[in-house]
TIZA-352495 format. One record per residue: residue number from 1; residue in one letter; x, y, z of N, C-alpha, C, O, CB in turn. Coordinates in steps of 0.001 Angstrom, whole numbers, plus 500000, padded with zeros to 6 digits. Each point is the difference from the previous one (the first is absolute). Glycine has a CB too. Layout:
<rs>
> i,aa,n.xx,n.yy,n.zz,ca.xx,ca.yy,ca.zz,c.xx,c.yy,c.zz,o.xx,o.yy,o.zz,cb.xx,cb.yy,cb.zz
> NUM,a,X,Y,Z,X,Y,Z,X,Y,Z,X,Y,Z,X,Y,Z
...
</rs>
This chain:
<rs>
> i,aa,n.xx,n.yy,n.zz,ca.xx,ca.yy,ca.zz,c.xx,c.yy,c.zz,o.xx,o.yy,o.zz,cb.xx,cb.yy,cb.zz
> 1,m,552972,423212,736802,499649,499768,498611,499840,498494,499787,500903,499227,500320,500334,502875,498933
> 2,p,497621,497485,500209,499791,498563,499802,500899,499436,498899,500406,500706,499076,497234,499585,501688
> 3,t,502649,498441,499363,500819,499299,499006,499176,499773,498735,498773,500089,500040,502577,498782,501790
> 4,p,499318,500833,497033,499235,499661,498793,499052,498821,500236,498877,500005,499495,503024,500847,499118
> 5,r,498528,498157,502133,499157,498836,500292,498714,500434,500705,498908,499603,499597,503145,498938,500567
> 6,e,498073,502269,500882,498823,500454,500743,499126,500901,499131,498773,499906,500053,502525,499938,502094
> 7,t,499311,501017,497066,499247,500881,499105,499166,499186,499015,498845,500333,499733,502943,501418,500491
> 8,i,498798,497186,499238,499294,499141,499044,498853,499261,500686,498904,499921,499446,503217,499810,499223
> 9,l,498112,499730,502517,498943,499277,500713,498852,500936,500401,498835,499612,499924,502890,498766,500923
> 10,v,498592,502836,499573,498961,500978,500334,499202,500353,498745,498775,500107,500056,502650,500821,501825
> 11,a,499263,499255,496985,499320,500330,498746,499105,498850,499538,498896,500239,499512,503026,501250,499859
> 12,l,498538,497269,500776,499171,498856,499630,498763,499927,500888,498896,499765,499508,503147,499003,499704
> 13,h,498133,501431,502083,498867,500002,500926,499002,501095,499612,498791,499768,500008,502695,499340,501839
> 14,a,499010,502071,497816,499126,501100,499594,499278,499671,498694,498821,500322,499849,502709,501304,501302
> 15,q,499158,497741,497914,499396,499637,498719,498850,499023,500206,499007,500061,499275,503196,500308,499581
> 16,l,497910,498737,502112,498962,499006,500263,498760,500598,500667,498946,499364,500021,502852,498937,500180
> 17,q,498316,502905,500342,498882,500624,500711,498810,500309,499099,498904,500235,500509,502750,500723,501052
> 18,v,498521,499050,497117,498880,500285,499101,499004,498839,499958,498870,500174,499543,502644,501281,499088
> 19,l,498883,497388,501831,499109,498837,500000,498912,500159,501054,500182,500712,500987,501703,497835,498209
> 20,d,496977,500784,500588,498903,500052,500968,500315,499227,501279,499399,500257,501043,499017,499967,497051
> 21,a,502513,498841,501834,500371,499187,501161,500766,500835,501023,500571,501039,499672,499509,496917,498868
> 22,v,499920,501577,502687,500838,500596,501038,501441,499598,499691,500278,498827,499751,497842,501109,502012
> 23,v,502797,501032,498254,501406,499736,499693,500842,500404,501201,500002,501161,500407,499612,499202,497109
> 24,l,501107,498661,503052,500845,500230,501164,501444,499677,499635,500273,499382,498971,497813,500086,502606
> 25,r,502822,500956,499277,501411,499662,499797,500558,499402,501278,499922,500606,501069,500341,501239,497228
> 26,n,500304,496957,501582,500646,499290,501108,499111,499909,501232,500482,500132,501125,501705,500643,498009
> 27,a,496526,499000,500664,499043,499943,501102,499637,498548,500306,500171,499110,499167,498922,503157,500190
> 28,v,500407,497520,501847,499463,498676,500336,498608,499898,499394,499340,501012,499766,502011,498855,502400
> 29,l,498215,498925,497587,498683,499766,499413,498926,500498,500960,499928,499534,501137,500940,498461,497579
> 30,p,498296,502945,500843,498944,500491,500896,498932,498929,500236,499921,499013,499269,500497,503327,499912
> 31,e,498767,497872,501850,498953,499034,500330,498905,499960,498948,499392,498955,499766,501100,501410,502634
> 32,r,499256,500780,496962,498937,500070,498991,500586,500433,498665,500902,500835,499932,497392,499709,501845
> 33,i,501166,498863,497167,500409,500350,498643,498768,500522,499287,498956,499347,499982,502908,498903,499970
> 34,g,498264,502925,499464,498873,500625,499314,499579,499228,498757,500703,499098,499546,500067,503095,501319
> 35,r,498078,498172,498596,499464,499326,498820,500920,500117,498791,500045,499093,499169,497677,501354,501699
> 36,e,503002,500644,499026,500870,500235,498852,501309,499231,500086,500717,499888,499006,498263,502350,500777
> 37,g,501338,497236,501382,501233,499248,500186,501063,500810,500705,499781,501147,500390,499677,497569,497583
> 38,l,501692,500666,502182,501110,500577,500741,501300,499687,499281,500206,498880,499531,498529,500905,502638
> 39,l,502136,501200,497745,501355,499816,499478,500976,500451,501073,499848,501078,500575,499395,499266,497014
> 40,i,501759,498829,502679,501055,500385,500947,501331,499931,499260,500436,498925,499590,498241,500211,502430
> 41,l,501960,502012,497815,501314,500073,499363,501057,499658,501049,500076,500642,501047,499126,501122,497281
> 42,r,501599,497233,501385,501125,499617,500858,501286,500455,499303,500170,499788,498799,498560,498193,502176
> 43,d,502167,502641,499784,501213,500585,499422,500881,498984,499288,500627,500331,498994,499290,501360,502792
> 44,g,500141,497095,498709,500826,498983,499358,501486,500269,500182,500418,500613,500982,497770,499037,497363
> 45,a,502606,499883,500690,501454,500113,500101,500591,500375,498650,499531,499539,498959,500496,498769,502900
> 46,p,501009,502534,498162,500611,500424,498735,500838,498918,499334,500268,500086,498802,499751,502203,502100
> 47,g,500397,496705,499837,500816,498941,499415,501424,500454,499735,500396,501100,500386,497555,497959,498594
> 48,e,502796,500103,500374,501405,500274,499673,500048,500834,498712,499449,499586,498981,501322,498240,502143
> 49,p,499880,503340,498912,500006,500842,498805,501038,499551,498972,500995,499356,500333,498228,502533,501082
> 50,e,500516,498466,497338,501045,499933,498987,500728,501329,500082,499385,501033,500265,499304,497361,498196
> 51,v,502619,501585,501312,500805,501211,500165,500689,500342,498690,500576,499138,499337,499777,500342,503101
> 52,t,499576,501796,497203,500816,500518,498899,500992,500974,500613,499698,500654,500997,498428,499069,497269
> 53,l,503066,500374,501137,501079,500759,500640,500231,501404,499454,500590,500821,500702,500431,497018,499722
> 54,s,498554,502469,498387,500317,501317,499461,498783,500591,499311,499772,499719,498823,502627,499608,500889
> 55,p,496821,501476,500978,500107,500383,501413,499483,498882,500909,499246,499126,499571,500488,503297,499785
> 56,l,500686,497626,501895,499587,498990,500966,498490,500083,500216,499483,501029,500436,502782,499067,500689
> 57,r,497035,498817,498567,498553,499922,500190,499631,498603,500476,500588,499008,499570,499026,502739,498643
> 58,y,499418,498189,502668,499450,498751,500506,498603,499850,499399,499129,500841,500222,502229,499285,501959
> 59,h,498438,498816,497069,498738,499770,499298,499224,498915,500740,500409,498840,500055,500612,501840,497712
> 60,y,497855,499731,502797,499202,499103,500827,498788,499457,499251,499419,500660,499138,501342,500599,502866
> 61,r,498890,497537,498354,498758,499345,499603,499285,499679,501313,500005,498865,500476,500967,500141,497318
> 62,h,498425,502016,502762,499386,499955,501327,498680,499228,499924,499149,500300,499162,501936,501912,501468
> 63,r,498751,496808,500235,498772,499204,500018,499123,500444,501166,500224,499621,501150,500975,498418,497787
> 64,a,497795,502776,500738,498978,500364,500978,498848,499007,499822,499970,499239,499033,500696,503261,500960
> 65,e,498405,497514,500932,498849,499109,499895,498730,500762,500336,499990,500876,500864,501441,497142,499729
> 66,i,497504,501632,498709,498687,500557,500301,499086,498834,500354,499796,499086,499201,500547,502915,499234
> 67,e,499117,498046,502766,499025,498998,500420,498623,500494,499573,499568,501073,500419,501872,498176,501561
> 68,a,497880,499983,497201,498650,500333,499545,499025,499068,500711,500150,498779,499958,500695,502028,497765
> 69,i,498148,499786,502936,499085,499203,500823,498565,500470,499765,499713,501198,500008,502095,498438,501738
> 70,v,497303,499402,498047,498578,500280,499831,499240,499057,500922,500352,498830,500143,499953,501943,497436
> 71,q,498643,499759,503044,499149,499173,500851,498554,500242,499586,499524,501135,500024,502141,498945,501913
> 72,a,497646,498864,497688,498598,500133,499595,499331,498638,500069,500621,498970,499734,499931,502990,498766
> 73,a,498183,498053,501857,499234,498754,500023,499650,499577,498577,500004,498811,499679,499061,501773,502591
> 74,e,500631,500401,496877,499662,499722,498602,500826,500910,499099,500306,501138,500356,497342,498152,500285
> 75,g,502707,500192,498189,500733,500819,499034,501453,500247,500354,500626,500916,499467,497245,500139,500027
> 76,r,502667,498136,501397,501381,500186,500460,500997,499860,498857,500938,500790,499899,498396,498344,502344
> 77,d,500473,499870,496893,500942,499780,498898,500008,501182,499036,501063,500447,499569,498576,497084,500640
> 78,a,499176,502973,499455,499906,501152,499095,500602,501246,500641,500675,500781,499330,497257,498235,499640
> 79,a,501824,501171,502330,500558,501165,500695,501523,499932,500042,500681,501011,499833,497233,499151,501554
> 80,f,502612,498635,498837,501457,499840,500028,500587,500267,498617,501014,500685,499867,498784,497628,501999
> 81,d,499557,501143,497112,500469,500220,498630,499999,501480,499654,500947,500496,499389,498183,497253,499962
> 82,w,499812,502962,501034,499916,501445,499746,501126,500737,500727,500630,500891,499429,496866,498925,500292
> 83,l,502755,499817,501529,501039,500663,500780,501378,499817,499367,500759,500962,499880,497870,498688,502182
> 84,v,501697,499125,497534,501299,499716,499394,500129,500688,498638,501052,500553,499681,499019,497239,501531
> 85,a,498858,502174,497985,500033,500664,498696,500157,501513,500158,500731,500629,499235,497834,497541,499813
> 86,s,500760,502411,501933,500121,501438,500256,501408,500357,500453,500551,501022,499591,497022,499067,501010
> 87,l,503002,499074,500238,501381,500199,500437,500940,499994,498797,500868,500865,499885,498606,498048,502331
> 88,g,500355,500116,496892,500828,499929,498809,499867,501229,499122,500992,500487,499457,498792,497063,500632
> 89,a,498991,502957,499766,499781,501192,499182,500682,501225,500597,500557,500820,499269,497269,498218,499977
> 90,v,502132,501090,502076,500640,501145,500661,501520,499935,499830,500639,501023,499750,497470,499078,501926
> 91,i,502462,498724,498456,501448,499856,499820,500381,500282,498555,500992,500683,499746,499092,497622,502109
> 92,a,499143,501178,497192,500299,500197,498582,499846,501451,499564,500621,500420,499023,498637,497252,500573
> 93,a,499925,503098,501111,499775,501398,499634,501246,500865,500166,500152,500998,499296,497481,498707,501370
> 94,d,503253,499931,500247,501242,500764,500197,501069,499055,500533,500198,499890,501210,498515,502263,499239
> 95,r,501964,497176,498649,500997,498994,500381,501318,500591,500489,500906,499252,500365,498048,499257,497984
> 96,t,501173,502815,501665,501229,500618,500517,499733,500875,501225,500913,500652,500506,500020,499308,497177
> 97,l,497849,500059,502784,499619,500845,501147,500451,501443,499781,500613,500619,500870,499548,497385,500662
> 98,g,499525,502503,497304,500365,501387,499693,501489,500192,499826,500507,501098,500234,497512,499624,501022
> 99,g,502700,498240,498339,501438,500102,499777,500854,499625,501203,501227,500057,499912,498250,501697,498473
> 100,l,499923,497869,502726,500765,499629,501198,500645,498622,499851,501027,499720,500618,497420,501676,500767
> 101,c,500955,497760,497805,500388,498603,499875,500219,499702,498519,499346,500602,499148,499352,498745,502953
> 102,d,502214,499730,497581,500204,499626,498601,498824,499198,499458,499610,500180,498846,502853,499820,501546
> 103,w,496963,499113,500429,498913,499148,499534,499363,499296,501183,500677,499642,500964,500466,500036,496819
> 104,i,497552,500129,502136,499259,499237,501004,499243,498898,499270,499379,500232,498963,500396,501791,502592
> 105,e,500290,496783,499003,499287,498891,499382,499481,499059,501083,500749,499549,500866,500684,500635,497059
> 106,a,497274,499532,502006,499397,499065,500952,500008,498598,499412,499929,499822,498784,498618,502008,502167
> 107,e,501541,497182,499923,499925,498604,499593,498589,499491,500263,499249,500604,500766,503217,499042,499723
> 108,a,497179,499257,498886,498655,499438,500151,499770,499506,501428,500897,499430,500622,499118,499913,496953
> 109,p,498782,500881,502932,499686,499515,501351,499701,498508,499994,499643,499421,498975,499463,502840,501614
> 110,q,501049,497138,500575,499602,498616,500219,499000,500010,501153,500377,499805,501156,501867,499253,498000
> 111,p,496482,501171,500527,499000,500176,501056,499731,498731,500802,500130,498879,499508,498854,502873,499088
> 112,v,500637,498472,502653,499588,498924,500894,498699,500413,500696,499754,501184,500228,502668,498080,500122
> 113,d,496769,499761,499975,498791,500238,500782,500304,499689,501453,500543,498942,500320,497958,500509,497708
> 114,l,501146,501476,502847,500274,499837,501425,498681,500020,500767,499373,501054,500111,502903,500040,499639
> 115,p,497287,497755,500786,498741,499977,500754,500149,500740,501331,501037,499926,500660,498360,497879,498260
> 116,i,499553,502900,501449,499950,500721,501273,498798,499459,500768,498871,500052,499513,502229,502060,499506
> 117,e,499145,497377,502169,498913,499421,500788,498992,501082,500382,500355,501010,500608,501205,497216,500276
> 118,g,497181,501549,498750,498934,500930,500358,499913,501227,499110,499249,500924,500311,501018,498285,501980
> 119,a,500472,500830,496620,499966,501165,499104,500250,499542,498563,500360,498849,499752,500451,502679,502114
> 120,a,498994,499386,497207,500278,499701,498594,501490,499745,499829,500827,500650,500641,497214,500765,498606
> 121,s,502295,497641,499890,501408,499654,499800,500714,501095,499210,499372,500839,499353,500041,496713,500708
> 122,l,501909,502414,500010,500843,500959,499296,500557,499366,498739,500239,498793,499958,500347,502337,502207
> 123,k,499618,499671,496824,500784,499601,498841,501161,500972,499983,499802,501215,500011,498194,497837,498643
> 124,a,503230,500410,501318,501168,500850,500137,501145,499500,499133,500036,498838,499596,499253,501733,502725
> 125,a,501642,500329,497404,501218,499640,499271,501074,501022,500320,499720,501165,500284,498950,497739,497860
> 126,v,502555,500630,501801,501154,500889,500084,500455,500228,498566,500290,499051,499272,500418,500116,503067
> 127,i,499351,502099,497263,500387,500358,498638,501375,500649,500049,500130,501127,500477,497447,499177,498814
> 128,p,503459,499000,500219,501328,500608,499959,500025,501146,498989,499454,499888,498902,501591,497911,501755
> 129,v,499592,503294,499728,500149,501157,499121,501489,500321,499934,500625,500314,501014,497045,500607,499566
> 130,m,502891,498996,498214,501424,500274,499803,500189,501473,499674,499404,500521,499058,500998,497116,500140
> 131,l,500436,503027,501592,500322,501413,499813,501449,500087,499523,500917,499630,500733,497418,501107,501072
> 132,h,501870,499741,496996,501349,500124,499439,500441,501462,500142,499352,500910,499484,500248,497163,498859
> 133,y,501512,502130,502366,500525,501360,500164,501495,499943,500255,500553,498943,500306,497234,501852,500598
> 134,s,502858,500353,498967,501453,500104,500207,500298,501099,500994,499243,500961,500137,501197,498209,497536
> 135,t,500676,500675,503017,500446,501016,500946,501528,500003,500054,500644,499028,499605,497226,500717,501754
> 136,a,502698,501343,499126,501448,500119,500078,500558,499440,501305,501214,499846,500132,498633,502161,498412
> 137,d,499296,497689,502411,500460,499553,501319,499071,498889,500503,498791,500219,500073,502180,502088,500441
> 138,p,499541,496525,499832,499123,498925,500441,499269,500316,501325,498926,499451,500247,502615,498962,498582
> 139,l,499013,502443,502002,499327,500367,501235,498912,501035,499754,499075,500126,500802,503016,499368,500452
> 140,a,498006,501238,497659,498970,500970,499651,498994,499386,499045,499034,500656,499611,502595,501209,500726
> 141,g,498588,496869,499277,499142,499360,499014,498743,499531,500577,499167,499436,499290,502768,499913,499495
</rs>
């Protein structure tokens, strides 16, 4: 039986599949990036929980990351903006992942341009996504 943490990460990955971009989880950067862009969900870390004692609960503010990457010779900035805006809309559409999570909130990206020798350059950013959830056991969290 998967832990609440794994269940939430699987649900977030599934929620992102509605986007036109390729969506991977914990994958290495592929050699080719499609026109629609690429998102890679990284599991991140749950961090130090806040604890309540009655009943015993561990409240996590888990920091996952989504790498957003676009490669295009022309229109790269607009494509990146569309990808990030679409990602935000998908997250905002269900901030509890169907009740699995207390709240999901993405932080603003800080994009960078990455030149590729002999190919169109990449525009990419790491987007932190905070997952708020509680569990009764830190090892099952």
